[in-house]
C-alpha positions as CSV (number, residue, x, y, z in Angstrom):
1,M,0.0,0.0,0.0
2,S,1.2,3.5,-0.7
3,D,0.9,6.4,1.7
4,Q,0.9,9.0,-1.0
5,G,-2.8,8.9,-1.6
6,T,-4.0,9.0,2.0
7,S,-4.1,12.2,4.0
8,Q,-3.3,12.1,7.7
9,P,-5.4,14.3,10.0
10,D,-3.4,17.1,11.8
11,D,-2.3,16.3,15.3
12,P,-4.3,18.7,17.6
13,W,-1.5,18.5,20.2
14,K,1.4,19.6,17.9
15,V,2.6,23.2,18.2
16,K,2.3,24.9,14.8
17,D,5.5,26.5,13.4
18,T,5.1,30.3,12.9
19,G,8.6,30.8,11.6
20,T,9.8,32.9,14.6
21,T,13.4,32.4,15.8
22,W,13.5,34.6,18.9
23,G,11.6,32.4,21.3
24,P,13.4,31.1,24.4
25,S,12.8,27.5,23.3
26,P,12.3,26.0,19.9
27,G,8.8,26.2,18.7
28,D,7.7,28.7,21.4
29,A,6.1,31.5,19.5
30,L,4.1,33.0,22.3
31,A,7.0,34.5,24.2
32,P,7.8,38.2,23.6
33,P,11.2,39.2,22.2
34,P,13.9,40.0,24.7
35,T,13.7,43.4,26.4
36,P,16.5,45.8,25.5
37,Q,18.9,47.0,28.2
38,A,18.0,50.3,29.8
39,P,20.5,53.2,29.4
40,E,22.7,54.1,32.4
41,I,21.7,57.3,34.2
42,P,24.5,59.0,36.0
43,M,24.0,59.7,39.7
44,S,24.3,63.1,41.3
45,K,27.5,63.8,43.3
46,S,25.4,65.1,46.3
47,W,23.2,62.0,46.7
48,P,25.0,60.9,50.0
49,W,24.2,64.3,51.6
50,V,20.5,64.1,50.5
51,A,20.2,60.6,51.8
52,G,21.8,61.5,55.1
53,G,19.5,64.5,55.4
54,A,16.5,62.3,54.8
55,V,17.6,59.9,57.5
56,A,18.2,62.7,59.9
57,V,14.8,64.2,59.3
58,Y,13.1,60.8,59.6
59,Y,14.7,60.2,63.0
60,L,14.7,63.7,64.4
61,F,11.3,65.0,63.3
62,L,9.1,63.2,65.9
63,P,11.5,64.0,68.9
64,F,11.5,67.7,67.8
65,V,7.6,67.8,67.6
66,A,7.4,66.1,71.1
67,L,9.9,68.7,72.5
68,V,7.8,71.6,71.1
69,I,4.6,70.1,72.5
70,L,6.3,69.6,75.9
71,L,7.5,73.2,76.0
72,V,4.0,74.5,75.1
73,I,2.5,72.4,77.9
74,L,5.1,73.6,80.4
75,G,4.6,77.2,79.2
76,L,0.9,77.0,79.8
77,V,1.3,75.3,83.2
78,F,3.9,77.8,84.5
79,H,2.3,80.8,82.8
80,W,5.3,81.6,80.6
81,F,3.0,82.9,77.9
């Protein structure tokens, strides 16, 4: 018997070839192309001072507010104002 005259049904589980070559694995046409590398952005020379100031404000703001409130309460109790 000859197989030339008979047609075979397509396999429903076979991945169809789309001709793409950029997939991470052979035959995977659903993956996007690789992301290009982002450009380098130079940092400012003063960033350590800004970061240090932010840390100082973070740790000193609440004690400063508490001291002001304490002085206002003491001023009202001892009639300083």
